[in-house]
N, C-alpha and C positions, 0 to 999 in steps of 0.2 A: 400284671401291669401291662399297659399298652406302650408300644414304642414304634417309631419309624425305623424300619430295618431295610438293609439291602443285602442280597445274597450273591450278587454279581456286579462287576464294574460296568459303568455306563452312564447314560444321561439321567436326569431326575426321574424319568419314567420308571426306573427300576426300584424306586423307593416304595415300600408298602407299609401300611399300618397293621401291626400284628399284636397279638397277645403273647407276651414273653414271661418267663419265670423271673420273679423278683430276685435280684442279686443279693448275696450275703457278703457284707464287707469283710475283708481280711484284717489282720492286726493293725496295719498302718493305713486303713481306709475308713471312710465314712460313706453312708448311703444318703443321698440328697433327694428329697422330694422336689422335683423340678417344677418351678412355676413359669419360667420363661427360658428360652434358649435362642440362639442365633445360628445362622449359617455363615461360616467365614471361609477364608481361602484354603485353610487346611482341610475342612470338610469337603470342599469342592474338589481339591486334588485327590483326596482319598476316594471319593465316589467315582471319579473318572479314571483313577490310577494313571494320572498324567502329571508329571512326567513318568515314564515307564518305570523308573527307579523306585517309585513309591511302592511298587509290588514287592520289592525285596524286604520292606519293613511291614507292609500291610497284608501280605499273602500273595503268592505268585499267580495262582489261577483264579482264586476267589478270595474275598476279604476274610481275614481271620477274626476280626471283630466286626460284627454286622450292624452295630449301632453307632451312628455318627454322633459327634458332639464334642466340642472342645470348650465351648463357652456355655455356662448355665447359671441361672439364679434360682435359689430356692431355700428350703429349710433342711437342717440336719434331721433325718428321720431315724437313723440308727447308727450306732458306733460299735466297733468291736470291743471297746473297753467298757 
């Protein structure tokens, strides 16, 4: 699948479109085929690691989760049950 990823903190220029492995949902998760998404304040703060305290939750030197996105609309593609 394709995803917009970031491997370092910084401005929007650090975002890249890459082919990534399709995730497998855990017992309490579902996989959503995303039709639309948005960029909100949480994505912006995580991308820039601003304020600096974001790094304690998102990764000190580089992001631990490289795909942004808190808001999405789509269809359930797969469930663990």
